Residue frames as qw, qx, qy, qz and C-alpha x, y, z in Angstrom:
[[0.004, -0.890, -0.455, 0.008, -0.02, 0.00, 0.00],
 [0.395, 0.304, -0.015, 0.867, 1.27, 3.49, -0.91],
 [0.316, -0.785, -0.488, 0.216, 0.58, 6.01, 1.82],
 [0.231, 0.562, -0.044, 0.793, 0.93, 9.80, 1.68],
 [0.458, -0.636, -0.478, 0.397, 1.26, 11.40, 5.12],
 [0.180, 0.770, 0.072, 0.608, 0.89, 15.16, 5.03],
 [0.317, -0.808, 0.238, -0.436, 2.63, 17.15, 7.75],
 [0.949, -0.140, -0.263, 0.103, 4.77, 14.16, 8.65],
 [0.531, 0.285, -0.380, 0.702, 7.67, 16.29, 9.90],
 [0.335, -0.593, 0.128, -0.721, 5.46, 17.90, 12.52],
 [0.336, -0.379, 0.695, -0.511, 4.84, 16.66, 16.06],
 [0.785, 0.056, 0.477, -0.391, 2.02, 14.14, 15.59],
 [0.801, 0.538, -0.192, -0.180, 2.95, 13.17, 12.01],
 [0.273, 0.609, -0.724, 0.173, 6.53, 12.37, 13.00],
 [0.444, -0.244, 0.761, -0.405, 5.36, 10.15, 15.86],
 [0.845, 0.306, 0.216, -0.382, 2.95, 8.44, 13.48],
 [0.698, 0.600, -0.389, -0.039, 5.67, 7.70, 10.94],
 [0.020, 0.567, -0.773, 0.285, 8.27, 6.72, 13.53],
 [0.611, -0.124, 0.661, -0.418, 5.86, 4.16, 14.89],
 [0.842, 0.363, 0.276, -0.289, 4.59, 2.68, 11.59],
 [0.508, 0.715, -0.448, -0.172, 7.45, 2.79, 9.09],
 [0.018, -0.461, 0.882, -0.093, 9.63, 0.19, 10.89],
 [0.531, 0.062, 0.766, -0.358, 6.61, -2.08, 11.58],
 [0.693, 0.554, 0.366, -0.281, 4.78, -1.88, 8.27],
 [0.285, -0.462, 0.608, 0.580, 7.57, -2.78, 5.87],
 [0.364, 0.354, 0.793, 0.336, 5.04, -3.92, 3.26],
 [0.163, 0.915, 0.365, -0.061, 3.70, -0.33, 3.01],
 [0.509, 0.246, 0.086, 0.820, 5.47, 2.59, 1.31],
 [0.196, -0.834, -0.381, 0.347, 5.25, 5.90, 3.18],
 [0.396, 0.464, 0.152, 0.778, 5.73, 9.29, 1.52],
 [0.285, -0.639, -0.396, 0.595, 6.09, 12.17, 3.96],
 [0.249, 0.635, 0.344, 0.645, 4.73, 15.37, 2.38],
 [0.393, -0.746, -0.314, 0.437, 5.66, 18.51, 4.29],
 [0.304, 0.899, 0.057, 0.311, 6.32, 22.16, 3.53],
 [0.676, -0.096, -0.320, 0.657, 8.84, 22.34, 6.40],
 [0.133, -0.820, -0.075, -0.551, 7.38, 25.42, 8.02],
 [0.075, -0.696, 0.488, -0.521, 8.56, 26.63, 11.42],
 [0.681, -0.379, 0.483, -0.399, 7.29, 23.69, 13.55],
 [0.969, 0.234, -0.065, -0.052, 8.35, 20.92, 11.13],
 [0.228, -0.757, 0.611, 0.032, 11.65, 19.23, 11.87],
 [0.834, 0.313, -0.435, -0.132, 13.15, 16.42, 9.80],
 [0.129, 0.452, -0.784, 0.404, 15.50, 15.70, 12.72],
 [0.646, -0.143, 0.480, -0.576, 12.47, 14.15, 14.44],
 [0.924, 0.280, 0.039, -0.259, 12.56, 11.46, 11.72],
 [0.103, 0.696, -0.707, -0.069, 16.24, 10.54, 11.81],
 [0.531, -0.197, 0.808, -0.163, 15.45, 6.99, 12.98],
 [0.700, 0.401, 0.588, -0.063, 13.52, 6.19, 9.79],
 [0.239, 0.795, -0.200, -0.521, 15.14, 8.56, 7.25],
 [0.134, 0.491, -0.778, -0.368, 17.07, 5.81, 5.45],
 [0.586, 0.132, 0.768, -0.221, 14.39, 3.12, 5.60],
 [0.135, 0.011, 0.756, 0.640, 13.67, 1.70, 2.12],
 [0.017, -0.596, -0.776, -0.206, 9.90, 2.13, 2.58],
 [0.153, -0.835, -0.301, 0.434, 10.14, 5.83, 3.53],
 [0.447, 0.300, 0.246, 0.807, 10.70, 8.94, 1.41],
 [0.097, -0.651, -0.326, 0.679, 10.24, 12.67, 1.79],
 [0.310, 0.545, 0.458, 0.631, 8.70, 15.24, -0.59],
 [0.129, -0.385, -0.276, 0.871, 8.89, 18.92, 0.23],
 [0.038, -0.451, -0.616, -0.644, 5.52, 20.11, -1.01],
 [0.156, 0.109, 0.384, -0.903, 3.31, 22.89, 0.32],
 [0.187, 0.445, 0.876, 0.008, -0.31, 21.74, 0.30],
 [0.198, 0.738, 0.223, -0.606, -1.33, 25.32, -0.53],
 [0.098, 0.484, -0.597, -0.632, 0.31, 24.78, -3.96],
 [0.812, 0.274, 0.286, -0.428, -2.46, 23.16, -5.99],
 [0.682, 0.593, -0.400, -0.154, -0.24, 22.33, -9.01],
 [0.113, 0.507, -0.825, 0.224, 2.44, 20.70, -6.86],
 [0.564, -0.066, 0.684, -0.458, -0.14, 18.64, -4.98],
 [0.826, 0.420, 0.053, -0.372, -1.75, 17.48, -8.24],
 [0.527, 0.594, -0.607, -0.023, 1.64, 16.42, -9.66],
 [0.151, -0.395, 0.839, -0.341, 2.52, 14.52, -6.50],
 [0.696, 0.096, 0.552, -0.450, -0.76, 12.60, -6.37],
 [0.785, 0.525, -0.149, -0.293, -0.62, 11.79, -10.07],
 [0.351, 0.587, -0.725, 0.087, 2.91, 10.42, -9.67],
 [0.146, -0.262, 0.867, -0.398, 2.35, 8.37, -6.48],
 [0.640, -0.206, -0.503, -0.543, -1.34, 7.41, -6.83],
 [0.100, -0.273, 0.782, -0.551, -1.65, 6.78, -3.07],
 [0.424, -0.329, -0.828, -0.162, -3.89, 4.09, -1.71],
 [0.451, -0.714, -0.482, 0.234, -4.19, 6.05, 1.55],
 [0.191, 0.589, -0.127, 0.775, -3.82, 9.73, 2.51],
 [0.516, -0.597, -0.503, 0.352, -3.38, 10.58, 6.18],
 [0.182, 0.728, 0.119, 0.651, -3.82, 14.35, 6.51],
 [0.550, -0.538, -0.373, 0.519, -2.01, 15.87, 9.51],
 [0.388, 0.171, 0.075, 0.902, -0.75, 19.05, 7.87],
 [0.180, -0.854, -0.438, -0.216, -2.14, 22.14, 9.57],
 [0.080, 0.462, -0.341, 0.815, -1.36, 25.38, 11.29],
 [0.605, -0.401, -0.688, -0.024, -2.29, 24.45, 14.85],
 [0.365, -0.181, -0.503, 0.762, -1.30, 27.03, 17.45],
 [0.050, -0.819, -0.572, -0.009, -4.30, 29.02, 18.73],
 [0.273, -0.763, -0.046, 0.584, -2.25, 32.05, 19.84],
 [0.267, -0.185, 0.538, 0.778, -0.66, 32.34, 16.38],
 [0.110, 0.520, 0.753, 0.388, -4.09, 32.13, 14.77],
 [0.129, -0.856, -0.408, 0.289, -5.29, 35.11, 16.83],
 [0.220, -0.712, 0.204, 0.635, -2.41, 37.26, 15.64],
 [0.121, 0.427, -0.637, -0.631, -2.00, 35.94, 12.07],
 [0.703, 0.210, 0.567, -0.374, -5.21, 34.14, 10.93],
 [0.594, 0.604, -0.283, -0.449, -4.53, 34.22, 7.18],
 [0.182, 0.434, -0.879, -0.075, -2.03, 31.35, 7.22],
 [0.373, 0.043, 0.855, -0.359, -4.56, 29.20, 9.02],
 [0.672, 0.513, 0.246, -0.474, -7.25, 29.73, 6.40],
 [0.458, 0.646, -0.523, -0.314, -4.76, 29.18, 3.56],
 [0.098, 0.349, -0.930, 0.057, -3.27, 25.98, 4.98],
 [0.298, 0.078, 0.863, -0.401, -6.14, 24.40, 6.87],
 [0.592, 0.527, 0.377, -0.480, -8.98, 25.25, 4.48],
 [0.571, 0.695, -0.289, -0.328, -7.46, 25.74, 1.02],
 [0.026, 0.491, -0.870, -0.041, -4.74, 23.16, 1.64],
 [0.478, 0.100, 0.830, -0.269, -7.35, 20.56, 2.55],
 [0.639, 0.618, 0.160, -0.430, -9.38, 21.54, -0.50],
 [0.349, 0.678, -0.592, -0.260, -6.32, 20.99, -2.73],
 [0.172, -0.263, 0.946, -0.076, -5.72, 17.54, -1.26],
 [0.579, 0.322, 0.644, -0.383, -9.34, 16.54, -1.72],
 [0.594, 0.688, -0.096, -0.405, -9.35, 17.66, -5.32],
 [0.220, 0.569, -0.777, -0.152, -6.13, 15.77, -6.08],
 [0.335, -0.065, 0.911, -0.231, -7.48, 12.71, -4.30],
 [0.634, 0.467, 0.398, -0.470, -10.79, 12.93, -6.21],
 [0.515, 0.680, -0.365, -0.374, -8.90, 12.87, -9.51],
 [0.215, -0.401, 0.889, 0.056, -7.23, 9.52, -8.75],
 [0.586, 0.064, -0.655, -0.472, -8.39, 6.48, -10.75],
 [0.666, -0.270, -0.695, -0.019, -10.56, 3.96, -8.88],
 [0.051, -0.482, 0.408, -0.773, -10.80, 6.39, -5.97],
 [0.769, -0.391, -0.046, -0.504, -13.49, 4.27, -4.26],
 [0.927, -0.097, -0.319, 0.171, -10.86, 1.67, -3.38],
 [0.422, 0.344, -0.383, 0.746, -8.65, 4.24, -1.65],
 [0.459, -0.716, -0.494, 0.180, -8.99, 6.08, 1.66],
 [0.171, 0.591, -0.136, 0.777, -8.58, 9.66, 2.87],
 [0.551, -0.580, -0.533, 0.275, -8.24, 10.17, 6.64],
 [0.067, 0.729, -0.021, 0.681, -8.53, 13.69, 7.99],
 [0.538, -0.281, -0.571, 0.553, -7.06, 14.51, 11.41],
 [0.121, -0.706, -0.139, -0.684, -8.82, 17.27, 13.34],
 [0.165, 0.166, -0.587, 0.775, -9.35, 18.66, 16.84],
 [0.196, -0.578, -0.766, 0.204, -11.90, 18.80, 19.62],
 [0.113, -0.350, -0.148, 0.918, -11.69, 22.61, 19.47],
 [0.137, -0.201, -0.587, -0.772, -14.18, 22.67, 16.61],
 [0.346, -0.549, -0.756, -0.078, -16.94, 21.93, 19.15],
 [0.173, -0.752, -0.003, -0.636, -16.34, 25.06, 21.18],
 [0.002, 0.360, -0.685, 0.633, -16.55, 25.13, 24.95],
 [0.559, -0.386, -0.729, -0.086, -18.25, 22.99, 27.58],
 [0.451, -0.720, 0.137, -0.509, -19.63, 23.84, 30.97],
 [0.354, -0.542, 0.701, -0.298, -18.77, 21.90, 34.09],
 [0.696, 0.020, 0.697, -0.173, -20.49, 18.72, 32.89],
 [0.787, 0.560, 0.169, -0.195, -20.80, 16.64, 29.72],
 [0.482, -0.360, 0.608, 0.519, -18.41, 15.67, 26.94],
 [0.409, 0.512, -0.384, -0.650, -18.14, 16.09, 23.20],
 [0.702, 0.149, 0.696, 0.030, -19.58, 13.31, 21.08],
 [0.361, 0.042, 0.628, 0.689, -19.39, 12.92, 17.31],
 [0.063, 0.673, 0.627, 0.387, -22.78, 14.62, 16.85],
 [0.263, -0.681, -0.277, 0.625, -22.00, 17.68, 19.00],
 [0.394, 0.882, 0.225, 0.125, -22.73, 20.83, 16.96],
 [0.620, 0.176, -0.045, 0.763, -19.67, 22.79, 15.84],
 [0.184, -0.960, -0.204, -0.049, -19.12, 26.11, 17.63],
 [0.731, 0.121, -0.137, 0.657, -15.48, 27.21, 17.08],
 [0.296, -0.898, -0.202, 0.256, -14.11, 30.13, 19.07],
 [0.334, -0.658, 0.358, 0.573, -10.72, 30.94, 17.48],
 [0.500, 0.654, -0.374, -0.426, -9.49, 31.42, 13.89],
 [0.016, 0.351, -0.934, -0.064, -7.62, 28.12, 14.33],
 [0.356, 0.187, 0.879, -0.257, -10.67, 26.11, 15.39],
 [0.550, 0.617, 0.177, -0.534, -12.82, 27.83, 12.76],
 [0.366, 0.593, -0.612, -0.374, -10.34, 26.86, 10.03],
 [0.065, -0.149, 0.986, -0.040, -10.31, 23.25, 11.25],
 [0.490, 0.389, 0.625, -0.468, -14.10, 23.19, 11.39],
 [0.528, 0.645, -0.173, -0.525, -14.19, 24.38, 7.79],
 [0.215, 0.450, -0.838, -0.221, -11.76, 21.67, 6.73],
 [0.296, 0.081, 0.914, -0.265, -13.86, 19.02, 8.52],
 [0.552, 0.541, 0.346, -0.531, -16.95, 20.23, 6.67],
 [0.420, 0.614, -0.497, -0.446, -15.13, 20.08, 3.35],
 [0.018, 0.255, -0.966, -0.044, -14.04, 16.48, 3.93],
 [0.377, 0.283, 0.793, -0.387, -17.53, 15.47, 4.99],
 [0.512, 0.630, 0.075, -0.578, -19.07, 17.27, 2.00],
 [0.309, 0.524, -0.698, -0.377, -16.73, 15.56, -0.44],
 [0.156, 0.005, 0.982, -0.104, -17.88, 12.22, 0.94],
 [0.410, 0.492, 0.623, -0.449, -21.56, 13.13, 0.61],
 [0.449, 0.713, -0.081, -0.532, -21.30, 14.87, -2.75],
 [0.455, 0.599, -0.607, -0.257, -18.65, 12.86, -4.61],
 [0.978, -0.111, -0.116, -0.135, -18.71, 9.61, -2.62],
 [0.363, 0.617, -0.623, 0.315, -15.07, 9.91, -1.56],
 [0.827, -0.317, -0.453, 0.101, -14.07, 7.22, 0.95],
 [0.105, 0.609, -0.377, 0.690, -13.11, 9.35, 3.96],
 [0.616, -0.566, -0.509, 0.201, -12.90, 9.11, 7.73],
 [0.012, 0.754, -0.170, 0.634, -12.39, 11.95, 10.21],
 [0.651, -0.386, -0.542, 0.365, -10.98, 11.97, 13.73],
 [0.119, -0.826, 0.076, -0.545, -11.19, 14.77, 16.30],
 [0.716, -0.098, -0.541, 0.429, -8.69, 14.44, 19.14],
 [0.440, -0.886, -0.129, 0.068, -8.08, 16.04, 22.51],
 [0.006, 0.921, -0.390, 0.015, -4.83, 17.81, 23.50],
 [0.935, 0.167, -0.214, 0.227, -1.74, 15.84, 22.56],
 [0.246, -0.864, 0.437, -0.048, 1.60, 15.81, 24.35],
 [0.956, -0.069, 0.230, 0.169, 4.77, 13.76, 24.05],
 [0.600, -0.298, 0.371, 0.643, 8.12, 13.57, 22.20],
 [0.365, 0.173, 0.484, 0.777, 9.09, 16.08, 19.48],
 [0.033, 0.853, 0.520, 0.033, 6.43, 18.66, 20.33],
 [0.330, 0.560, -0.010, 0.760, 7.39, 22.24, 19.39],
 [0.362, -0.215, -0.580, 0.698, 8.08, 24.26, 22.58],
 [0.212, -0.238, -0.084, -0.944, 5.30, 26.79, 21.94],
 [0.652, -0.378, -0.549, -0.361, 2.78, 24.27, 23.33],
 [0.546, -0.727, 0.114, -0.400, 1.91, 24.15, 27.04],
 [0.921, -0.373, 0.081, 0.076, 3.65, 21.03, 28.31],
 [0.789, 0.203, -0.031, 0.578, 7.01, 21.34, 26.51],
 [0.094, 0.753, -0.086, 0.645, 7.11, 25.08, 27.25],
 [0.630, -0.708, 0.120, -0.296, 6.60, 24.39, 30.96],
 [0.953, -0.136, 0.011, 0.272, 9.19, 21.60, 30.97],
 [0.634, 0.397, -0.044, 0.662, 11.89, 23.72, 29.36],
 [0.111, -0.771, 0.101, -0.619, 11.13, 26.85, 31.39],
 [0.789, -0.597, 0.055, -0.134, 11.17, 24.83, 34.59],
 [0.897, 0.022, -0.020, 0.440, 14.56, 23.35, 33.67],
 [0.433, 0.423, -0.033, 0.795, 15.89, 26.90, 33.16],
 [0.258, -0.496, -0.533, 0.635, 14.08, 28.40, 36.19],
 [0.042, -0.153, -0.281, -0.946, 12.13, 30.76, 33.95],
 [0.471, 0.110, 0.363, -0.796, 8.57, 31.97, 34.71],
 [0.120, 0.227, 0.949, 0.183, 5.82, 29.46, 33.94],
 [0.285, 0.062, -0.052, -0.955, 3.09, 31.59, 32.29],
 [0.073, 0.367, 0.925, -0.061, -0.48, 30.44, 32.92],
 [0.147, -0.383, -0.383, -0.828, -3.49, 32.12, 31.33],
 [0.553, -0.571, -0.231, -0.561, -6.08, 33.64, 33.70],
 [0.553, -0.557, 0.492, -0.378, -6.24, 31.61, 36.92],
 [0.094, 0.352, -0.927, -0.092, -5.34, 28.33, 35.24],
 [0.522, 0.099, 0.707, -0.467, -8.79, 26.85, 35.67],
 [0.663, 0.417, -0.330, -0.527, -9.37, 26.04, 31.98],
 [0.733, -0.166, 0.651, -0.112, -9.81, 22.28, 31.56],
 [0.531, 0.505, -0.553, -0.396, -8.40, 20.08, 28.81],
 [0.963, -0.074, 0.247, -0.078, -8.46, 16.33, 28.12],
 [0.028, -0.748, 0.629, 0.210, -4.92, 15.03, 27.54],
 [0.964, 0.223, 0.129, -0.064, -3.83, 12.27, 25.17],
 [0.489, -0.532, 0.554, 0.413, -0.29, 10.90, 24.81],
 [0.389, 0.601, -0.372, -0.591, 0.77, 11.26, 21.20],
 [0.114, 0.221, -0.939, -0.240, 1.56, 7.59, 20.48],
 [0.297, 0.354, 0.824, -0.328, -1.90, 6.65, 21.80],
 [0.429, 0.652, 0.073, -0.621, -3.35, 9.16, 19.34],
 [0.256, 0.492, -0.696, -0.456, -1.32, 7.63, 16.51],
 [0.105, 0.032, 0.993, -0.039, -2.51, 4.14, 17.44],
 [0.387, 0.516, 0.576, -0.502, -6.11, 5.37, 17.44],
 [0.405, 0.625, -0.257, -0.616, -5.74, 6.89, 13.95],
 [0.151, 0.311, -0.893, -0.289, -4.30, 3.65, 12.59],
 [0.224, 0.238, 0.907, -0.264, -7.22, 1.75, 14.16],
 [0.444, 0.607, 0.272, -0.600, -9.74, 4.07, 12.50],
 [0.327, 0.548, -0.566, -0.521, -8.01, 3.61, 9.14],
 [0.121, 0.147, -0.974, -0.122, -8.13, -0.19, 9.49],
 [0.043, -0.338, -0.921, 0.187, -11.45, -0.65, 11.27],
 [0.184, 0.417, 0.290, -0.842, -13.44, 2.60, 11.01],
 [0.462, 0.579, 0.671, 0.039, -16.51, 2.92, 8.82],
 [0.297, 0.234, 0.366, 0.850, -16.32, 5.06, 5.68],
 [0.150, -0.630, -0.351, -0.676, -17.92, 8.46, 6.13],
 [0.625, -0.676, -0.387, 0.051, -17.75, 8.31, 9.93],
 [0.047, 0.758, -0.359, 0.543, -16.20, 10.61, 12.50],
 [0.803, -0.303, -0.456, 0.234, -14.37, 9.25, 15.56],
 [0.216, -0.888, 0.212, -0.347, -13.54, 11.29, 18.66],
 [0.788, 0.092, -0.467, 0.391, -10.22, 10.32, 20.25],
 [0.296, -0.806, 0.215, -0.466, -9.68, 11.21, 23.90],
 [0.433, 0.309, -0.759, 0.376, -7.56, 10.07, 26.80],
 [0.635, -0.630, -0.420, -0.156, -10.15, 10.30, 29.59],
 [0.622, -0.212, -0.283, 0.698, -7.59, 12.52, 31.37],
 [0.015, -0.884, -0.223, -0.410, -9.19, 15.86, 32.17],
 [0.584, -0.317, -0.285, 0.691, -6.96, 18.32, 33.98],
 [0.010, -0.979, -0.119, 0.163, -7.04, 22.01, 34.84],
 [0.586, 0.697, -0.203, 0.361, -4.19, 23.85, 33.16],
 [0.218, -0.777, 0.452, -0.380, -2.78, 24.84, 36.54],
 [0.865, -0.293, 0.390, -0.119, -2.83, 21.21, 37.67],
 [0.878, 0.425, 0.010, 0.221, -0.95, 20.25, 34.49],
 [0.261, 0.798, -0.344, 0.420, 1.71, 22.86, 35.17],
 [0.530, -0.623, 0.482, -0.314, 2.07, 21.67, 38.78],
 [0.969, -0.006, 0.248, 0.011, 2.37, 18.06, 37.58],
 [0.677, 0.631, -0.175, 0.336, 5.16, 19.13, 35.17],
 [0.110, -0.788, 0.444, -0.412, 6.95, 20.83, 38.07],
 [0.779, -0.415, 0.414, -0.222, 6.69, 17.73, 40.19],
 [0.954, 0.219, 0.139, 0.149, 8.05, 15.39, 37.48],
 [0.472, 0.740, -0.256, 0.405, 10.86, 17.73, 36.52],
 [0.362, -0.723, 0.454, -0.375, 11.75, 17.99, 40.22],
 [0.923, -0.189, 0.323, -0.092, 11.69, 14.22, 40.55],
 [0.871, 0.418, 0.040, 0.254, 14.01, 13.82, 37.52],
 [0.413, 0.696, -0.225, 0.544, 16.47, 16.57, 38.45],
 [0.597, -0.256, -0.536, 0.539, 16.54, 16.56, 42.22],
 [0.009, -0.282, 0.077, -0.956, 15.25, 20.16, 42.48],
 [0.153, 0.289, 0.706, -0.628, 12.59, 21.06, 45.01],
 [0.101, 0.545, 0.752, 0.358, 9.09, 20.84, 43.50],
 [0.128, -0.856, -0.397, 0.305, 8.02, 23.88, 45.53],
 [0.273, -0.506, 0.276, 0.770, 10.85, 25.89, 44.00],
 [0.123, 0.122, 0.717, 0.675, 9.54, 25.11, 40.53],
 [0.047, -0.692, -0.718, -0.064, 5.89, 25.70, 41.47],
 [0.200, -0.734, -0.192, 0.620, 6.88, 29.15, 42.71],
 [0.206, -0.181, 0.476, 0.836, 7.76, 30.01, 39.09],
 [0.154, 0.609, 0.752, 0.200, 4.06, 29.92, 38.08],
 [0.029, -0.267, -0.028, 0.963, 3.11, 33.36, 36.77],
 [0.341, 0.636, 0.683, -0.113, -0.50, 34.18, 35.93],
 [0.132, -0.133, 0.352, 0.917, -0.87, 36.27, 32.76],
 [0.498, 0.309, 0.131, -0.799, -3.93, 37.92, 31.16],
 [0.660, 0.236, 0.712, -0.050, -6.24, 35.41, 29.51],
 [0.128, -0.076, 0.625, 0.766, -6.24, 35.15, 25.72],
 [0.511, 0.187, -0.033, -0.838, -9.31, 36.20, 23.70],
 [0.810, 0.125, -0.313, -0.480, -11.95, 33.52, 23.13],
 [0.092, 0.350, -0.905, 0.223, -10.30, 31.07, 25.53],
 [0.733, -0.250, -0.487, -0.404, -12.68, 28.09, 25.79],
 [0.518, -0.594, 0.422, -0.447, -13.27, 27.02, 29.36],
 [0.600, -0.254, 0.746, -0.134, -13.41, 23.26, 29.07],
 [0.626, 0.328, -0.577, -0.410, -12.93, 20.45, 26.54],
 [0.505, -0.224, 0.807, -0.208, -13.76, 16.82, 27.21],
 [0.497, 0.265, -0.645, -0.517, -14.14, 13.97, 24.74],
 [0.815, -0.065, 0.470, -0.334, -16.34, 10.92, 25.04],
 [0.173, 0.494, -0.769, -0.367, -14.29, 8.24, 23.17],
 [0.680, 0.026, 0.658, -0.323, -16.92, 5.50, 23.52],
 [0.784, 0.547, 0.011, -0.294, -17.44, 5.17, 19.76],
 [0.447, 0.656, -0.608, 0.012, -13.78, 4.52, 18.90],
 [0.308, -0.360, 0.824, -0.312, -13.46, 2.22, 21.89],
 [0.743, 0.194, 0.518, -0.377, -16.48, 0.24, 20.79],
 [0.784, 0.592, 0.048, -0.180, -15.91, 0.10, 17.04],
 [0.561, 0.694, -0.421, 0.160, -12.12, 0.12, 16.78],
 [0.891, -0.262, -0.292, 0.229, -10.99, -1.44, 20.05],
 [0.355, 0.582, -0.281, 0.675, -9.04, 1.62, 21.17],
 [0.584, -0.795, -0.157, 0.049, -7.89, 2.33, 24.70],
 [0.151, 0.880, -0.394, 0.219, -4.88, 4.49, 25.70],
 [0.833, 0.044, -0.443, 0.328, -1.76, 2.64, 26.72],
 [0.360, 0.161, -0.385, 0.835, -0.54, 5.60, 28.80],
 [0.260, -0.808, -0.482, 0.216, -2.09, 7.37, 31.76],
 [0.129, 0.958, -0.040, 0.253, -1.44, 11.08, 32.09],
 [0.543, -0.761, 0.349, 0.064, 1.16, 10.33, 34.77],
 [0.794, -0.097, 0.474, 0.367, 3.11, 7.74, 32.76],
 [0.551, 0.682, 0.293, 0.381, 2.90, 9.80, 29.59],
 [0.077, -0.983, 0.096, -0.133, 4.12, 12.92, 31.34],
 [0.657, -0.576, 0.426, 0.233, 7.14, 11.12, 32.80],
 [0.745, 0.225, 0.460, 0.429, 8.06, 9.86, 29.31],
 [0.318, 0.879, 0.191, 0.299, 7.63, 13.33, 27.93],
 [0.313, -0.916, 0.249, 0.024, 9.86, 15.02, 30.54],
 [0.758, -0.306, 0.484, 0.312, 12.45, 12.27, 30.04],
 [0.666, 0.541, 0.344, 0.381, 12.47, 12.91, 26.27],
 [0.146, 0.954, -0.025, 0.261, 13.28, 16.62, 26.72],
 [0.534, -0.751, 0.381, 0.078, 15.97, 15.82, 29.27],
 [0.766, -0.143, 0.553, 0.294, 17.55, 13.17, 27.07],
 [0.583, 0.526, 0.427, 0.449, 17.45, 15.08, 23.76],
 [0.244, -0.746, -0.059, 0.617, 19.27, 18.30, 24.51],
 [0.261, -0.172, 0.530, 0.788, 20.64, 18.65, 20.98],
 [0.056, 0.538, 0.738, 0.403, 17.16, 18.41, 19.45],
 [0.189, -0.853, -0.430, 0.228, 15.82, 20.97, 21.91],
 [0.333, -0.576, 0.154, 0.730, 18.77, 23.32, 21.41],
 [0.230, 0.080, 0.634, 0.734, 18.42, 23.21, 17.62],
 [0.038, -0.690, -0.677, -0.254, 14.69, 23.97, 17.84],
 [0.283, -0.844, -0.314, 0.332, 15.01, 26.79, 20.35],
 [0.313, -0.536, 0.264, 0.738, 17.92, 28.50, 18.62],
 [0.603, 0.697, 0.042, -0.386, 16.48, 28.00, 15.15],
 [0.164, -0.555, 0.736, 0.350, 19.59, 26.14, 14.03],
 [0.533, 0.194, 0.821, 0.063, 17.45, 23.40, 12.54],
 [0.475, 0.802, 0.228, -0.280, 16.03, 25.93, 10.11],
 [0.094, 0.770, -0.538, -0.331, 19.53, 26.51, 8.64],
 [0.366, -0.174, 0.904, 0.134, 19.92, 22.73, 8.32],
 [0.555, 0.541, 0.614, -0.148, 16.60, 22.51, 6.45],
 [0.350, 0.870, -0.087, -0.336, 17.59, 25.33, 4.13],
 [0.043, -0.630, 0.719, 0.289, 20.90, 23.72, 3.30],
 [0.327, -0.045, 0.941, 0.069, 19.43, 20.23, 2.73],
 [0.346, 0.525, 0.776, -0.042, 16.04, 20.98, 1.19],
 [0.131, 0.628, -0.052, -0.765, 16.33, 24.35, -0.57],
 [0.391, 0.431, -0.484, -0.653, 14.58, 24.06, -3.93],
 [0.016, 0.048, -0.994, -0.096, 13.67, 20.40, -3.45],
 [0.683, 0.029, 0.042, -0.729, 10.20, 19.18, -4.34]]
């Protein structure tokens, strides 16, 4: 089977490929990535020379380049991770989110639709629980929860979800969609909450927390998310949406405190010293209060259950950032961008 994975040099895509390429040697994986700021080929060093893996530097906003790629490869499966995903960036610069998340998804769907015998292929679209908006103190998102996005990011993902669903209903494309809760784990760009807190705690820098830290998120270890996606691809029903959650709701402040405690445990520093670094900052606009996912459908239909608890996943995550100083240093200094420019400039 020939598989195109878009955004495979990003956080979740890299974990997906690192897990599957060595195991699925009878499949050919093509990593399609524009190598924007949060994409890092260094996250894929372990599989870079595998015979069933290759890389194509293609921006999904480039319709002609996407069409050429699909016509050349004729993928049996497309797994679509590529997206602008940071809410704060979407508030300040929303245009890139519309271009990549909406128009980029449209370009992929059009290229996929043009493939011969498309009904024997599969397009899996990876999305977020943020499309559903905010919850009160009770309840959880299910697959039929109405969309109510609050940020330019979540609005752009909602639009892309609607496009995928519409292409199934209008053109009969064989698609599946998954909406996941907050991911964390190895190779996550340090702008996100957990890696930012880990690295700031290690350097005794302030730990910025929006508002009073009482916003609630459901947390999912990244390799559990990747396992869930693969299960949907193999066992999910065409045209269906599957919500993927970790059943691990936490207040943001409790997450930050947990990071402090694990970093303290791993480094011998006092946990109270690290907790004292917590600094409350003004809340961001449109900050949803609570997300929670009911994963009953994927558990029932695809046999999914997370392998990691929040506690075990967090320890693995802290350990990754402690043990991969060179990767962290290259990301934080931007040195990896120079490496990308020297190795991939002009390559398609």
